[in-house]
ROKE-265491 format. One record per residue (C-alpha): residue number from 1; residue in one letter; x, y, z. Coordinates in steps of 0.05 Angstrom, whole numbers. Example, Ala and Ser with C-alpha at 12.3 -4.5 7.8 and 13.67 -1.06 7.14 Angstrom:
// ROKE-265491
NODE pos code      x      y      z
NODE   1    A    246    -90    156
NODE   2    S    273    -21    143
***
This chain:
// ROKE-265491
NODE pos code      x      y      z
NODE   1    M   -971    529     47
NODE   2    L   -958    465     17
NODE   3    F  -1010    423     54
NODE   4    I  -1060    480     41
NODE   5    I  -1038    476    -35
NODE   6    F  -1046    407    -42
NODE   7    L  -1113    407      6
NODE   8    W  -1145    455    -52
NODE   9    V  -1127    415   -111
NODE  10    F  -1156    351    -79
NODE  11    L  -1230    390    -62
NODE  12    G  -1221    414   -118
NODE  13    M  -1214    350   -169
NODE  14    L  -1259    320   -116
NODE  15    A  -1316    370   -134
NODE  16    G  -1299    381   -212
NODE  17    G  -1298    303   -216
NODE  18    L  -1367    296   -181
NODE  19    L  -1390    347   -218
NODE  20    L  -1383    316   -285
NODE  21    I  -1411    255   -264
NODE  22    R  -1465    285   -254
NODE  23    Q  -1477    333   -310
NODE  24    R  -1475    261   -351
NODE  25    K  -1390    268   -360
NODE  26    P  -1373    206   -330
NODE  27    I  -1322    186   -361
NODE  28    L  -1279    247   -357
NODE  29    G  -1315    255   -285
NODE  30    K  -1283    180   -268
NODE  31    S  -1206    190   -303
NODE  32    I  -1195    250   -257
NODE  33    L  -1226    210   -194
NODE  34    T  -1177    157   -209
NODE  35    V  -1124    206   -210
NODE  36    L  -1139    232   -150
NODE  37    I  -1144    161   -115
NODE  38    L  -1077    136   -151
NODE  39    L  -1052    210   -118
NODE  40    L  -1073    191    -46
NODE  41    A  -1083    115    -51
NODE  42    V  -1003    119    -62
NODE  43    P   -969    149    -14
NODE  44    A  -1030    123     45
NODE  45    A  -1005     58     17
NODE  46    Y   -930     71     35
NODE  47    L   -944    108    107
NODE  48    A   -986     41    108
NODE  49    I   -929    -11    104
NODE  50    G   -884     34    138
NODE  51    I   -925     31    196
NODE  52    A   -937    -51    188
NODE  53    S   -859    -54    188
NODE  54    L   -849    -18    251
NODE  55    T   -897    -65    276
NODE  56    L   -869   -128    258
NODE  57    Q   -798   -102    273
NODE  58    A   -821    -67    340
NODE  59    F   -869   -115    376
NODE  60    L   -848   -185    338
NODE  61    Q   -778   -170    330
NODE  62    V   -790   -194    255
NODE  63    S   -758   -183    199
NODE  64    P   -792   -141    148
NODE  65    K   -754   -158     92
NODE  66    R   -798   -219     71
NODE  67    Y   -864   -190     85
NODE  68    V   -848   -120     46
NODE  69    A   -874   -157    -28
NODE  70    V   -935   -189      3
NODE  71    L   -950   -115     31
NODE  72    C   -941    -81    -35
NODE  73    G   -995   -133    -54
NODE  74    I  -1048   -114     -6
NODE  75    A  -1032    -51    -22
NODE  76    A  -1042    -56    -97
NODE  77    L  -1110    -99    -88
NODE  78    V  -1148    -56    -42
NODE  79    I  -1123      3   -103
NODE  80    C  -1150    -37   -161
NODE  81    V  -1231    -56   -113
NODE  82    L  -1232     23   -104
NODE  83    L  -1223     27   -180
NODE  84    C  -1259    -22   -193
NODE  85    L  -1327     -1   -149
NODE  86    L  -1303     74   -186
NODE  87    W  -1315     46   -256
NODE  88    G  -1377     -5   -232
NODE  89    V  -1335    -58   -247
NODE  90    L  -1345    -96   -195
NODE  91    K  -1417   -116   -217
NODE  92    R  -1389   -164   -264
NODE  93    K  -1388   -226   -230
NODE  94    K  -1325   -252   -269
NODE  95    V  -1287   -192   -240
NODE  96    Y  -1294   -229   -172
NODE  97    V  -1262   -301   -188
NODE  98    P  -1185   -266   -201
NODE  99    I  -1192   -220   -134
NODE 100    C  -1208   -279    -94
NODE 101    V  -1162   -318   -125
NODE 102    L  -1106   -259   -112
NODE 103    S  -1133   -242    -40
NODE 104    G  -1118   -324    -18
NODE 105    L  -1046   -320    -54
NODE 106    L  -1030   -258    -13
NODE 107    L  -1071   -296     61
NODE 108    L  -1033   -360     38
NODE 109    A   -959   -320     31
NODE 110    L   -978   -277     84
NODE 111    G   -988   -333    128
NODE 112    G   -927   -376    104
NODE 113    N   -882   -320    134
NODE 114    A   -915   -330    198
NODE 115    A   -900   -393    202
NODE 116    Y   -834   -393    179
NODE 117    D   -819   -336    227
NODE 118    I   -854   -372    275
NODE 119    Y   -812   -450    261
NODE 120    Q   -746   -409    267
NODE 121    R   -768   -386    338
NODE 122    S   -778   -460    354
NODE 123    I   -710   -468    335
NODE 124    P   -659   -465    401
NODE 125    E   -618   -412    386
NODE 126    M   -551   -423    432
NODE 127    G   -509   -333    434
NODE 128    E   -487   -296    480
NODE 129    K   -556   -283    537
NODE 130    N   -566   -238    582
NODE 131    D   -601   -290    627
NODE 132    L   -529   -316    641
NODE 133    L   -505   -266    670
NODE 134    Y   -556   -244    714
NODE 135    A   -568   -320    731
NODE 136    Y   -500   -311    757
NODE 137    A   -492   -234    792
NODE 138    P   -458   -230    845
NODE 139    Y   -519   -226    879
NODE 140    G   -592   -242    894
NODE 141    S   -639   -294    918
NODE 142    E   -638   -333    844
NODE 143    S   -560   -331    837
NODE 144    K   -521   -384    816
NODE 145    V   -458   -351    830
NODE 146    Y   -406   -399    874
NODE 147    I   -390   -384    931
NODE 148    P   -330   -422    970
NODE 149    D   -331   -440   1043
NODE 150    G   -297   -389   1082
NODE 151    E   -275   -315   1091
NODE 152    P   -227   -288   1031
NODE 153    K   -154   -277   1050
NODE 154    I   -161   -207   1015
NODE 155    R   -213   -164   1015
NODE 156    F   -201    -84    975
NODE 157    T   -238    -10   1007
NODE 158    Q   -198     29    968
NODE 159    D   -161     28    896
NODE 160    I   -217    -39    880
NODE 161    P   -188    -62    807
NODE 162    R   -247    -58    771
NODE 163    M   -271   -125    730
NODE 164    D   -294   -142    667
NODE 165    G   -286   -192    607
NODE 166    A   -318   -254    563
NODE 167    T   -396   -267    572
NODE 168    A   -367   -347    579
NODE 169    L   -333   -325    636
NODE 170    Y   -369   -283    684
NODE 171    P   -398   -339    728
NODE 172    V   -323   -332    748
NODE 173    Y   -305   -272    753
NODE 174    S   -370   -242    793
NODE 175    S   -357   -303    838
NODE 176    F   -281   -262    850
NODE 177    A   -309   -198    857
NODE 178    R   -370   -220    912
NODE 179    M   -310   -246    960
NODE 180    V   -269   -198    951
NODE 181    C   -305   -117    927
NODE 182    P   -349    -89    987
NODE 183    R   -416   -113    975
NODE 184    E   -450    -52    969
NODE 185    V   -417    -26    901
NODE 186    L   -438    -92    870
NODE 187    E   -523   -107    894
NODE 188    G   -572    -65    888
NODE 189    E   -615    -20    834
NODE 190    D   -548     13    822
NODE 191    Y   -516    -54    805
NODE 192    E   -517    -52    721
NODE 193    I   -481   -104    683
NODE 194    Y   -459    -71    634
NODE 195    T   -441     -1    670
NODE 196    N   -418    -17    740
NODE 197    D   -358     14    752
NODE 198    Y   -324    -48    792
NODE 199    L   -356   -108    755
NODE 200    R   -380   -111    682
NODE 201    C   -396   -149    629
NODE 202    T   -385   -130    556
NODE 203    K   -357   -180    528
NODE 204    T   -293   -201    493
NODE 205    P   -274   -151    438
NODE 206    E   -293   -100    483
NODE 207    A   -269   -115    543
NODE 208    Y   -192   -118    507
NODE 209    K   -217    -43    494
NODE 210    N   -232    -23    552
NODE 211    L   -174    -58    589
NODE 212    A   -125    -28    534
NODE 213    E   -159     43    538
NODE 214    G   -145     42    623
NODE 215    E   -224     33    636
NODE 216    V   -216    -30    674
NODE 217    D   -157    -53    710
NODE 218    V   -160   -135    696
NODE 219    I   -213   -171    644
NODE 220    F   -222   -252    638
NODE 221    A   -221   -282    572
NODE 222    A   -181   -325    518
NODE 223    A   -117   -292    496
NODE 224    P   -134   -230    450
NODE 225    S   -131   -233    376
NODE 226    K    -75   -202    341
NODE 227    E   -118   -145    316
NODE 228    Q   -135   -130    403
NODE 229    T    -64   -137    410
NODE 230    A    -48    -90    356
NODE 231    Y    -84    -36    388
NODE 232    A    -70    -26    453
NODE 233    K      1    -27    427
NODE 234    S    -11     40    381
NODE 235    L    -43     59    449
NODE 236    G     29     49    483
NODE 237    V      2    -12    527
NODE 238    E     22    -74    532
NODE 239    F    -17   -136    561
NODE 240    E      6   -187    616
NODE 241    M    -33   -258    614
NODE 242    T    -36   -306    673
NODE 243    P    -66   -371    653
NODE 244    I   -115   -386    714
NODE 245    G   -163   -437    682
NODE 246    R   -169   -488    636
NODE 247    E   -232   -493    593
NODE 248    A   -254   -534    525
NODE 249    F   -255   -507    466
NODE 250    V   -320   -548    437
NODE 251    F   -360   -577    373
NODE 252    F   -422   -596    378
NODE 253    V   -480   -611    327
NODE 254    N   -561   -629    333
NODE 255    A   -577   -692    377
NODE 256    Q   -610   -735    326
NODE 257    N   -556   -717    284
NODE 258    P   -513   -787    288
NODE 259    L   -441   -753    287
NODE 260    E   -404   -770    346
NODE 261    E   -329   -745    339
NODE 262    I   -292   -710    289
NODE 263    T   -212   -688    268
NODE 264    T   -190   -624    273
NODE 265    E   -166   -623    201
NODE 266    Q   -251   -637    187
NODE 267    I   -262   -583    228
NODE 268    R   -213   -546    177
NODE 269    G   -240   -563    125
NODE 270    I   -316   -544    138
NODE 271    Y   -295   -475    158
NODE 272    S   -250   -466     96
NODE 273    G   -311   -481     64
NODE 274    E   -269   -542     26
NODE 275    I   -322   -595     58
NODE 276    T   -394   -568     55
NODE 277    R   -438   -636     52
NODE 278    W   -447   -677    114
NODE 279    D   -444   -747     74
NODE 280    E   -375   -723     58
NODE 281    L   -369   -748    146
NODE 282    G   -401   -806    126
NODE 283    V   -466   -769    148
NODE 284    K   -533   -791    109
NODE 285    G   -595   -751     95
NODE 286    L   -573   -688    121
NODE 287    G   -556   -646     51
NODE 288    E   -499   -588     59
NODE 289    I   -462   -571    125
NODE 290    R   -495   -509    162
NODE 291    A   -431   -488    198
NODE 292    F   -448   -427    244
NODE 293    Q   -395   -368    274
NODE 294    R   -387   -327    316
NODE 295    S   -382   -261    319
NODE 296    E   -312   -225    297
NODE 297    G   -270   -215    360
NODE 298    S   -302   -258    402
NODE 299    G   -262   -309    441
NODE 300    S   -283   -372    417
NODE 301    Q   -276   -344    346
NODE 302    S   -210   -316    358
NODE 303    T   -200   -399    393
NODE 304    L   -238   -416    323
NODE 305    E   -181   -376    272
NODE 306    K   -128   -405    310
NODE 307    L   -141   -475    300
NODE 308    M   -154   -461    230
NODE 309    E    -75   -443    220
NODE 310    G    -77   -394    171
NODE 311    R   -126   -430    133
NODE 312    Q   -178   -373    107
NODE 313    L   -244   -375    136
NODE 314    M   -314   -374     98
NODE 315    E   -362   -329    100
NODE 316    A   -405   -336    169
NODE 317    P   -480   -343    161
NODE 318    K   -511   -281    171
NODE 319    K   -579   -248    196
NODE 320    D   -625   -192    205
NODE 321    V   -622   -170    265
NODE 322    V   -678   -110    294
NODE 323    D   -644    -51    318
NODE 324    M   -697      0    333
NODE 325    M   -641     57    328
NODE 326    S   -609     41    272
NODE 327    G   -664     -9    239
NODE 328    I   -656    -74    200
NODE 329    I   -581    -96    209
NODE 330    E   -542   -153    192
NODE 331    R   -502   -191    237
NODE 332    T   -463   -260    247
NODE 333    A   -517   -306    260
NODE 334    D   -520   -347    325
NODE 335    Y   -526   -423    331
NODE 336    K   -590   -439    313
NODE 337    N   -600   -528    329
NODE 338    Y   -619   -542    265
NODE 339    R   -608   -608    250
NODE 340    N   -557   -604    190
NODE 341    A   -513   -552    228
NODE 342    I   -445   -551    276
NODE 343    G   -428   -497    322
NODE 344    F   -380   -486    377
NODE 345    S   -363   -460    431
NODE 346    F   -341   -455    506
NODE 347    R   -360   -520    541
NODE 348    F   -388   -481    610
NODE 349    Y   -430   -448    562
NODE 350    S   -454   -504    522
NODE 351    M   -486   -548    587
NODE 352    E   -545   -522    584
NODE 353    M   -570   -555    512
NODE 354    I   -530   -613    524
NODE 355    Q   -572   -615    596
NODE 356    N   -639   -604    562
NODE 357    D   -611   -659    508
NODE 358    Q   -615   -623    448
NODE 359    I   -535   -608    424
NODE 360    R   -488   -672    418
NODE 361    L   -413   -639    440
NODE 362    L   -372   -681    385
NODE 363    R   -303   -724    403
NODE 364    V   -244   -690    373
NODE 365    D   -193   -734    353
NODE 366    G   -227   -791    390
NODE 367    I   -215   -757    458
NODE 368    S   -282   -735    486
NODE 369    P   -285   -660    522
NODE 370    V   -293   -684    594
NODE 371    E   -269   -651    652
NODE 372    E   -211   -717    660
NODE 373    N   -188   -704    590
NODE 374    I   -182   -630    598
NODE 375    E   -147   -622    664
NODE 376    N   -106   -674    645
NODE 377    G    -96   -649    579
NODE 378    T   -111   -709    530
NODE 379    Y   -166   -676    502
NODE 380    P   -130   -628    438
NODE 381    L   -179   -570    440
NODE 382    A   -170   -550    515
NODE 383    S   -140   -483    523
NODE 384    D   -122   -433    595
NODE 385    F   -162   -368    598
NODE 386    Y   -137   -313    619
NODE 387    A   -140   -261    679
NODE 388    V   -114   -195    643
NODE 389    I    -74   -146    662
NODE 390    R    -33    -82    632
NODE 391    T     38    -81    647
NODE 392    D     23    -16    691
NODE 393    A    -35    -47    738
NODE 394    S    -27    -24    802
NODE 395    E     -2    -60    869
NODE 396    N    -85    -87    885
NODE 397    T   -100   -105    813
NODE 398    R    -34   -163    821
NODE 399    K    -50   -175    890
NODE 400    L   -122   -199    862
NODE 401    V    -88   -240    798
NODE 402    E    -36   -276    852
NODE 403    W   -108   -291    901
NODE 404    I   -130   -321    840
NODE 405    Q    -73   -365    840
NODE 406    G    -86   -388    899
NODE 407    E   -131   -437    937
NODE 408    Q   -180   -393    944
NODE 409    G   -178   -370    871
NODE 410    Q   -170   -435    842
NODE 411    D   -233   -468    891
NODE 412    I   -276   -417    852
NODE 413    V   -250   -433    782
NODE 414    K   -271   -505    792
NODE 415    G   -342   -497    828
NODE 416    T   -362   -452    779
NODE 417    G   -348   -516    727
NODE 418    Y   -280   -494    701
NODE 419    T   -215   -537    712
NODE 420    P   -159   -510    754
NODE 421    V    -90   -485    719
NODE 422    D    -30   -519    749
NODE 423    N     -4   -457    798
NODE 424    E     71   -468    774
NODE 425    R     47   -439    702
NODE 426    V     56   -365    699
NODE 427    F     76   -320    649
***
């Protein structure tokens, strides 16, 4: 009904305006048509900007926030040109100069935004990406998963322990699962990395939640945060942690950054916001330090929090992320390899960028994070990662953890690229 009324009003104004112009009352007629153009052009421009924004989100995965001002300028320019045509202003050559200048500025702004997005995409990024998971799926012709020699000493056909954990440790427990689980539950189209019943990877925060709620039986991750432990206790659940490997917590910079080492006290200074510029560390010409962090509750972020020894962390860099369900959401930015950036991760996760000569791992307190120093304990930021179960875990779950501590399990840890633990240290 409203649409019909609007249509009749539109047609009436259009007919009235044209009729008045023909009856030599152009000012009144053009005024009516001007109102009509504005009534149509404003919602049409709003709709066009919305469609353009959705296109940027859906197809280019670009946040449209920086483009809104340019799109509004283009819409305003189109409306002005239409009004100039209506009032005959375009017959004056002087009008072309501001129109051309404004058009050029808008094109320049549009091109500048596009160039910035292209530049941002060209900078290597380190985050928890799906390609690591699929590269280490338990089965597949191109899988990189480590396969030890010999038959496994245990294999489950009933009451199969359900596994979950951190992304960076997925290569390890994917190999565990291949050895002890029936092949049919881990292979083919039915295997989905995030939801499989027996082997999934939902990242550290969700994995601890799943274990506390009984959705999985064992997870592989760094030690839980205070919040994760408290959540489990609120459900009447206690965790039992068994160290199964050691890994270095590393800090890195762009390969072109001349810095080669850092102290733990300097790390605390950077991530508390007390040290903000590279020249405070003896590096000239790089300006402010871009100190990237990880998402709250992740294994590496929890490790950083423990390293801070009570100091308040500075606010982490944020970025707008395109989510087709929620639109533009803000989240902690993954590490981007700017020349003035510093980031952290576990050593295994950073190896690809090291091999591509994109980043340099820093010595910490004078010690390099190489395998020998991780194994002998001299690297100060080496820490255990764990097989975490509930205190009421099933017999098969405990058998799995015991097998992981044994020769075959520790061979998988080493063969995957981590450092095995001293098997006598169980708590």
